VMD Tcl script that draws the C-alpha trace (Angstrom):
set ca {
  {-11.17 22.83 -41.63}
  {-12.63 19.77 -43.29}
  {-10.82 16.44 -43.53}
  {-11.38 13.55 -45.93}
  {-13.57 10.81 -44.56}
  {-11.23 8.12 -45.97}
  {-7.91 8.41 -44.18}
  {-6.45 5.94 -46.72}
  {-7.14 8.21 -49.72}
  {-4.79 7.79 -52.75}
  {-2.79 10.94 -52.01}
  {-2.19 9.71 -48.47}
  {-1.06 6.30 -49.67}
  {1.34 7.80 -52.19}
  {2.88 9.82 -49.36}
  {3.26 6.63 -47.31}
  {4.73 4.85 -50.34}
  {7.41 7.51 -50.70}
  {8.27 7.19 -47.00}
  {8.46 3.40 -47.38}
  {10.82 3.48 -50.36}
  {12.86 6.29 -48.83}
  {13.47 4.57 -45.52}
  {13.78 0.91 -46.53}
  {15.90 1.35 -49.63}
  {13.39 -0.42 -51.83}
  {10.49 -2.86 -51.96}
  {8.81 -5.22 -54.39}
  {5.35 -4.37 -55.66}
  {3.99 -7.21 -53.51}
  {5.59 -5.76 -50.39}
  {4.20 -2.33 -51.28}
  {0.71 -3.80 -51.69}
  {1.00 -5.50 -48.29}
  {2.22 -2.36 -46.51}
  {-0.47 -0.13 -48.01}
  {-3.22 -2.78 -47.77}
  {-4.08 -2.48 -51.49}
  {-4.06 -4.78 -54.50}
  {-0.90 -5.29 -56.56}
  {-2.57 -3.48 -59.48}
  {-3.31 -0.47 -57.26}
  {0.26 -0.50 -55.93}
  {1.53 -0.30 -59.52}
  {-0.78 2.67 -60.19}
  {0.68 4.48 -57.16}
  {4.22 3.83 -58.44}
  {3.23 5.19 -61.84}
  {1.69 8.26 -60.18}
  {4.95 8.89 -58.31}
  {6.92 8.63 -61.55}
  {4.53 11.04 -63.27}
  {5.04 13.50 -60.40}
  {8.79 13.47 -61.07}
  {9.90 11.31 -58.15}
  {13.41 9.82 -58.74}
  {12.17 6.21 -58.99}
  {13.87 3.29 -60.67}
  {13.58 -0.52 -60.62}
  {16.24 -3.19 -60.62}
  {16.63 -6.91 -60.05}
  {17.68 -8.02 -56.56}
  {18.33 -11.69 -57.13}
  {15.04 -12.93 -58.56}
  {13.05 -10.03 -57.15}
  {12.23 -6.83 -58.99}
  {12.64 -4.03 -56.46}
  {11.46 -0.44 -56.74}
  {13.83 2.13 -55.25}
  {14.31 5.85 -54.81}
  {17.56 7.46 -55.86}
  {20.05 7.44 -52.98}
  {19.99 11.23 -52.72}
  {16.24 11.14 -51.97}
  {16.34 8.47 -49.28}
  {15.92 8.92 -45.55}
  {17.21 6.84 -42.66}
  {15.33 3.67 -41.72}
  {13.70 3.81 -38.29}
  {14.45 0.94 -35.92}
  {12.22 0.39 -32.90}
  {12.47 -2.07 -30.04}
  {9.50 -4.29 -29.22}
  {8.78 -2.21 -26.12}
  {8.82 1.02 -28.18}
  {6.37 -0.40 -30.73}
  {4.04 -1.53 -27.93}
  {4.28 1.92 -26.30}
  {3.30 3.57 -29.60}
  {0.38 1.20 -30.07}
  {-0.86 1.84 -26.53}
  {-0.71 5.62 -26.97}
  {-2.68 5.32 -30.20}
  {-5.41 3.20 -28.60}
  {-5.73 5.33 -25.48}
  {-6.83 8.30 -27.59}
  {-9.48 6.48 -29.62}
  {-12.11 8.56 -27.82}
  {-10.79 11.67 -29.60}
  {-12.06 10.46 -32.97}
  {-13.76 13.33 -34.74}
  {-11.58 16.07 -33.25}
  {-8.65 15.75 -35.63}
  {-6.27 14.66 -32.82}
  {-6.99 10.96 -33.30}
  {-6.82 11.23 -37.08}
  {-3.47 13.04 -36.91}
  {-2.11 10.46 -34.48}
  {-3.16 7.68 -36.85}
  {-1.40 9.47 -39.71}
  {1.83 9.72 -37.68}
  {1.61 6.05 -36.71}
  {1.00 4.95 -40.32}
  {3.88 7.06 -41.57}
  {6.12 5.52 -38.93}
  {4.97 2.02 -39.89}
  {5.88 2.71 -43.50}
  {9.48 3.45 -42.53}
  {10.01 0.37 -40.35}
  {12.35 -2.37 -41.43}
  {10.66 -5.46 -42.83}
  {11.01 -7.49 -39.64}
  {9.70 -4.68 -37.46}
  {6.75 -4.09 -39.78}
  {5.70 -7.73 -39.58}
  {5.83 -7.53 -35.78}
  {3.88 -4.26 -35.68}
  {1.14 -4.83 -38.21}
  {-1.33 -6.53 -35.81}
  {-0.60 -4.39 -32.76}
  {-3.89 -2.53 -33.14}
  {-5.60 -5.79 -32.18}
  {-3.00 -7.04 -29.70}
  {-3.04 -3.77 -27.73}
  {-6.59 -2.47 -27.31}
  {-8.08 0.13 -24.99}
  {-11.71 -0.33 -23.94}
  {-13.16 3.13 -23.34}
  {-16.03 3.27 -20.86}
  {-18.73 5.56 -22.31}
  {-16.30 7.96 -24.01}
  {-17.48 11.40 -25.09}
  {-18.59 11.70 -28.70}
  {-16.88 14.39 -30.74}
  {-18.11 13.81 -34.27}
  {-18.17 17.06 -36.20}
  {-16.13 19.01 -33.64}
  {-12.98 19.37 -35.76}
  {-13.58 23.07 -36.46}
  {-14.04 23.81 -32.75}
  {-10.89 21.90 -31.79}
  {-8.90 23.59 -34.57}
  {-9.97 27.03 -33.31}
  {-9.13 26.13 -29.70}
  {-5.70 24.71 -30.56}
  {-4.89 27.73 -32.74}
  {-5.85 30.10 -29.92}
  {-3.80 28.06 -27.43}
  {-0.66 27.90 -29.57}
  {-0.79 31.53 -30.71}
  {-2.01 32.86 -27.33}
  {-4.96 34.59 -28.94}
  {-8.51 35.00 -27.70}
  {-11.57 32.91 -28.56}
  {-15.19 33.94 -28.97}
  {-17.43 31.15 -27.68}
  {-21.09 30.28 -27.25}
  {-21.53 28.09 -24.18}
  {-24.73 26.21 -23.28}
  {-25.26 26.13 -19.52}
  {-26.85 23.22 -17.66}
  {-30.16 25.14 -17.58}
  {-30.16 25.29 -21.39}
  {-29.38 29.00 -21.61}
  {-26.66 30.06 -24.04}
  {-23.96 32.50 -23.02}
  {-21.65 34.29 -25.45}
  {-18.33 35.64 -24.26}
  {-14.64 35.93 -25.02}
  {-12.14 33.53 -23.51}
  {-8.35 33.51 -23.13}
  {-7.46 29.79 -23.56}
  {-4.87 28.42 -21.12}
  {-5.05 24.60 -21.28}
  {-6.91 21.82 -23.06}
  {-7.46 19.06 -20.47}
  {-8.18 15.37 -20.99}
  {-10.35 14.12 -18.10}
  {-12.36 10.88 -17.92}
  {-12.26 10.43 -21.72}
  {-13.46 13.99 -22.27}
  {-11.97 17.34 -23.28}
  {-12.15 20.47 -21.12}
  {-10.86 23.97 -21.82}
  {-9.37 26.08 -19.03}
  {-9.18 29.80 -19.59}
  {-9.95 33.29 -18.39}
  {-13.58 34.17 -19.09}
  {-14.07 37.88 -19.77}
  {-17.77 37.43 -18.96}
  {-17.17 35.85 -15.54}
  {-13.95 37.82 -14.92}
  {-12.18 34.75 -13.60}
  {-10.46 31.58 -14.69}
  {-12.90 28.78 -15.34}
  {-13.04 25.25 -16.77}
  {-15.50 24.48 -19.58}
  {-16.52 21.15 -21.11}
  {-16.00 20.99 -24.87}
  {-19.39 19.24 -25.10}
  {-21.15 22.45 -24.04}
  {-19.62 24.72 -26.69}
  {-22.06 25.37 -29.52}
  {-19.71 27.83 -31.27}
  {-15.97 28.48 -31.06}
  {-14.21 31.15 -33.11}
  {-10.54 32.02 -33.06}
  {-10.16 35.81 -32.91}
  {-7.21 36.37 -35.20}
  {-4.79 38.93 -33.79}
  {-6.57 39.29 -30.43}
  {-3.56 38.35 -28.33}
  {-3.39 38.00 -24.56}
  {-0.56 37.58 -22.06}
  {-0.24 33.98 -20.92}
  {-0.02 34.13 -17.09}
  {3.41 33.32 -15.68}
  {1.99 32.04 -12.38}
  {-0.47 29.59 -13.96}
  {-0.01 25.81 -14.26}
  {-2.74 23.28 -15.16}
  {-1.87 21.20 -12.09}
  {-3.61 23.96 -10.09}
  {-6.98 23.11 -11.65}
  {-7.63 19.92 -9.73}
  {-5.22 20.48 -6.85}
  {-6.91 19.33 -3.65}
  {-10.19 18.51 -5.42}
  {-11.69 15.11 -6.15}
  {-11.89 15.72 -9.90}
  {-12.29 19.08 -11.62}
  {-15.07 20.65 -9.54}
  {-13.75 22.46 -6.46}
  {-15.58 23.51 -3.31}
  {-15.06 24.09 0.39}
  {-12.35 22.17 2.30}
  {-13.97 18.99 3.60}
  {-12.80 15.86 5.42}
  {-14.55 12.84 3.93}
  {-14.81 9.39 5.53}
  {-16.20 6.46 3.57}
  {-16.55 2.87 4.73}
  {-16.14 0.13 2.10}
  {-17.26 -3.48 2.51}
  {-14.71 -6.27 2.30}
  {-15.97 -7.22 -1.18}
  {-14.45 -4.06 -2.72}
  {-11.51 -3.36 -0.41}
  {-8.93 -4.86 -2.77}
  {-10.16 -2.64 -5.62}
  {-10.14 0.48 -3.42}
  {-6.71 -0.26 -1.97}
  {-5.04 -0.66 -5.37}
  {-5.77 2.89 -6.52}
  {-4.66 6.38 -5.55}
  {-7.97 8.23 -5.36}
  {-6.56 11.39 -3.77}
  {-3.11 12.50 -2.52}
  {-4.43 12.91 1.04}
  {-6.07 9.50 1.31}
  {-5.58 7.35 4.41}
  {-6.93 3.80 4.59}
  {-7.78 2.24 7.95}
  {-8.73 -1.37 8.65}
  {-12.12 -1.90 10.34}
  {-14.14 -5.06 10.99}
  {-15.58 -6.25 7.67}
  {-13.81 -3.70 5.50}
  {-11.88 -0.44 5.43}
  {-12.44 3.28 5.96}
  {-11.04 5.74 3.42}
  {-10.35 9.25 4.73}
  {-9.56 12.21 2.42}
  {-9.20 15.98 2.83}
  {-10.74 17.39 -0.35}
  {-11.99 20.64 -1.83}
  {-15.64 19.98 -2.60}
  {-17.71 16.79 -2.69}
  {-19.75 17.13 -5.90}
  {-17.88 14.39 -7.77}
  {-17.45 12.21 -4.68}
  {-21.22 11.73 -4.45}
  {-21.53 10.01 -7.82}
  {-18.34 8.06 -7.12}
  {-19.72 6.67 -3.85}
  {-23.04 5.82 -5.50}
  {-21.18 3.77 -8.12}
  {-20.29 1.27 -5.35}
  {-23.95 0.65 -4.51}
  {-24.45 -0.93 -1.09}
  {-20.73 -1.66 -0.77}
  {-19.93 1.92 0.32}
  {-21.25 4.12 3.15}
  {-20.46 7.78 3.77}
  {-19.63 8.30 7.44}
  {-18.75 12.01 7.19}
  {-19.55 14.78 6.53}
  {-23.23 14.64 7.44}
  {-24.27 16.74 4.42}
  {-22.65 14.31 1.97}
  {-24.11 11.33 3.80}
  {-27.60 12.85 3.56}
  {-27.14 13.73 -0.12}
  {-26.16 10.14 -0.96}
  {-28.98 8.74 1.21}
  {-31.53 11.02 -0.50}
  {-30.41 9.89 -3.94}
  {-30.59 6.23 -2.92}
  {-34.11 6.73 -1.51}
  {-35.24 8.31 -4.77}
  {-33.75 5.45 -6.73}
  {-35.48 2.91 -4.47}
  {-38.84 4.68 -4.96}
  {-38.37 4.61 -8.72}
  {-37.95 0.84 -8.60}
  {-40.67 0.22 -5.96}
  {-43.43 -1.97 -7.35}
  {-41.53 -2.32 -10.62}
  {-41.23 -6.12 -10.53}
  {-42.79 -8.63 -12.87}
  {-46.19 -7.52 -14.09}
}
mol new
graphics top color blue
foreach p $ca { graphics top sphere $p radius 0.5 }
foreach p [lrange $ca 0 end-1] q [lrange $ca 1 end] { graphics top cylinder $p $q radius 0.2 }
display resetview
């Protein structure tokens, strides 16, 4: 399903204009222009378009102001939000910026704009710059341009509990085609993942949206959503999404990063112990694949004490990195 590139297209603005007049009880053409971020001349054109479409519009003098209104029978209730509620809405909108291109972000923006159009004048003034006052900085978010059709198919299959036909590109570059019963769409580290039962693998698996080259909703191909399934099971016990064998992990952190490590819950089983010059973090996890890259992100401020296999894997990666940089100074 294609969407217009300009989310402020005329039809969209006319819809917002109707919501504004409906909820506020009326507005001057200058207020309309301000709310819709258009010129006064364009605001007048939108009012004329509404009249031509048969909307019950009329204008009257309110003191010295000429106000455009909708007939009382067509109005809706004005929405009143507290400052905290407006901030919460703005934060939720910013957090999902990384979903641009999937349709989710665009739909969220549309809801937010429609809500803004129904705010009382004082609330609108307070809310209009929140997109700059509340801002989420996404660290290397996934890029989903052009994935709207895939997301639409996935969401349709999820909501209707109907099967998907997918083409999935493995890490070795080979493409696999199979049918999938979609269970959950996960948001993890600014990325989207689909959990479902793979009829090719004959088990429940988690797939990155990035690796789907094709997604088709199989209309009418229903499946029974499992009663004993909950998405919390996906990462339960693991350090991330990738599970493995039960493992006790011990990592020593230098004093320079102890405050940062202490202030976060990395895993439900974590225990932090004071040691000279730092701390030791102990966790009982299922698999260590994602722990390796996490430890490496601390550079020389972290040291794996156990298990030996993880310690060696991190040491090997560090040695390779050191060799890559050996002799690479100023030429």
